[in-house]
C-alpha positions as CSV (number, residue, x, y, z in Angstrom):
1,M,25.4,-17.1,-5.0
2,Q,25.8,-13.4,-5.8
3,L,23.2,-11.8,-8.1
4,T,24.3,-9.8,-10.8
5,L,23.9,-6.1,-10.8
6,F,21.5,-6.2,-13.8
7,T,18.8,-8.1,-11.5
8,D,19.9,-5.9,-8.4
9,Y,18.9,-2.7,-10.4
10,A,15.7,-4.4,-11.9
11,L,14.7,-5.3,-8.3
12,R,15.3,-1.6,-7.4
13,T,13.5,-0.6,-10.6
14,L,10.3,-2.3,-9.5
15,V,10.6,-1.4,-5.8
16,Y,10.5,2.4,-7.1
17,L,7.2,1.8,-9.4
18,A,5.7,-0.2,-6.5
19,L,6.3,3.0,-4.4
20,Q,4.4,5.1,-7.0
21,E,0.5,6.3,-7.0
22,P,-0.9,3.2,-9.0
23,D,-1.6,4.7,-12.6
24,R,1.5,7.3,-12.3
25,L,4.0,6.7,-15.1
26,A,7.5,7.2,-13.8
27,T,10.5,8.1,-15.9
28,I,13.6,6.1,-16.6
29,T,15.5,9.4,-16.0
30,E,13.9,9.2,-12.5
31,V,14.8,5.7,-11.6
32,A,18.3,6.4,-12.9
33,E,18.9,9.7,-10.7
34,T,17.2,8.3,-7.9
35,F,19.6,5.1,-7.4
36,Q,22.6,6.9,-9.5
37,I,22.5,4.2,-12.2
38,S,23.5,5.1,-15.8
39,R,20.3,5.9,-17.7
40,N,21.3,3.8,-20.7
41,H,21.6,1.0,-18.1
42,V,18.1,1.6,-16.9
43,V,16.9,1.6,-20.7
44,K,18.2,-1.9,-21.0
45,I,16.7,-3.2,-17.5
46,V,13.6,-1.5,-18.5
47,H,13.1,-3.2,-21.9
48,Q,13.9,-6.5,-20.3
49,L,11.3,-6.0,-17.5
50,G,8.7,-4.9,-20.3
51,V,9.4,-7.9,-22.4
52,K,8.9,-10.2,-19.5
53,G,5.7,-8.3,-18.4
54,Y,6.5,-6.9,-15.3
55,V,6.5,-3.4,-16.4
56,E,4.1,-1.7,-19.0
57,T,6.0,1.2,-21.1
58,V,4.0,4.0,-22.4
59,R,5.4,6.0,-25.4
60,G,5.3,9.6,-26.3
61,K,5.6,13.0,-24.8
62,H,3.7,12.0,-21.5
63,G,5.0,8.7,-21.5
64,G,7.0,6.5,-19.1
65,I,6.9,3.2,-17.0
66,R,4.5,1.5,-14.5
67,L,4.0,-1.8,-13.1
68,A,1.9,-4.2,-15.3
69,R,0.3,-6.0,-12.6
70,P,-0.1,-5.5,-8.9
71,S,3.1,-5.8,-6.8
72,E,1.6,-8.7,-4.9
73,A,1.5,-10.3,-8.3
74,I,5.1,-10.5,-8.9
75,S,7.3,-13.2,-7.5
76,L,10.7,-12.5,-6.5
77,K,11.5,-16.1,-7.9
78,D,10.1,-15.0,-11.0
79,V,12.1,-11.8,-11.5
80,V,15.3,-13.5,-10.3
81,S,14.9,-16.6,-12.7
82,D,13.9,-14.0,-15.6
83,M,17.0,-11.6,-15.2
84,E,19.5,-14.3,-14.1
85,N,21.2,-17.0,-16.2
86,L,20.3,-19.7,-13.4
87,T,21.1,-22.8,-15.9
88,C,24.4,-23.3,-14.8
89,L,26.4,-21.9,-11.6
90,M,29.5,-23.5,-12.6
91,D,30.6,-24.3,-16.0
92,C,32.8,-27.5,-15.5
93,K,33.2,-28.2,-19.4
94,R,34.7,-24.5,-20.0
95,E,37.2,-25.0,-17.2
96,A,38.3,-28.5,-18.6
97,C,38.2,-29.8,-14.9
98,L,39.6,-33.3,-14.7
99,L,37.0,-34.3,-11.9
100,T,33.9,-33.8,-14.2
101,S,33.1,-37.3,-15.3
102,G,33.5,-38.2,-11.3
103,C,32.4,-35.1,-9.5
104,R,28.8,-34.5,-7.8
105,F,29.2,-30.7,-7.3
106,Q,26.9,-29.8,-10.2
107,G,24.1,-32.0,-8.8
108,I,24.8,-30.2,-5.3
109,L,24.5,-27.0,-6.7
110,R,21.3,-27.3,-8.9
111,K,19.9,-28.6,-5.4
112,A,21.0,-25.4,-3.8
113,L,19.9,-23.3,-6.5
114,R,15.9,-25.0,-6.4
115,A,16.1,-24.4,-2.3
116,F,17.4,-20.9,-3.1
117,L,14.2,-20.3,-5.7
118,T,12.3,-22.1,-3.4
119,V,12.6,-19.6,-0.8
120,L,12.3,-16.7,-3.3
121,D,8.9,-17.9,-4.4
122,E,7.6,-17.3,-0.9
123,F,7.9,-13.5,-1.3
124,T,6.5,-11.1,-4.0
125,L,7.5,-7.3,-4.8
126,A,4.7,-6.2,-2.3
127,D,6.9,-8.0,0.7
128,L,9.7,-5.6,-0.5
129,V,7.6,-2.4,-0.2
130,K,5.9,-3.3,2.9
131,D,7.8,-0.4,5.1
132,E,6.3,2.0,2.4
133,Q,6.6,4.9,4.4
134,R,10.4,4.2,5.4
135,L,11.4,3.2,1.8
136,C,9.6,6.6,0.4
137,G,11.4,8.6,3.1
138,L,14.6,7.1,2.0
139,L,14.2,7.7,-1.7
140,S,12.5,11.3,-0.9
141,L,9.2,10.2,-2.6
142,P,5.7,11.0,-1.6
143,I,4.0,8.5,0.1
144,P,1.4,7.1,-2.1
145,T,-2.1,8.4,-0.9
146,R,-3.7,4.9,-1.1
147,H,-1.8,4.4,2.1
148,Q,-1.7,7.9,4.1
149,D,-3.5,7.8,7.2
């Protein structure tokens, strides 16, 4: 299974926001420039993350985006499930497969997907940013004061 770029960029955006000072508002432009992603693409990603309740958006001259809840409360399973279309990994009807009525592969794929999501459910956004100093260094970000020694 391969995640879409949309989900990849959504996770990167959440990581970026998790590495900010708790109440700091980041901008879509910052995220786009940091990861070299089209600003328009980040707008769509942030909109979807906002609709799903992962980010809070503040409008206006001094507006921006930040996590809507603590990183410990953001399940990787939920993010991936909300960003991906995981209902059907293979569309047998669209492909007009002659084996459809006797094939067991869809059931196997559903079981594999459940296992995949079960593993993701063990982790949160906080797990992705545990090595905060290293990640901030890689992204040329200041280390948030809440964790400086």
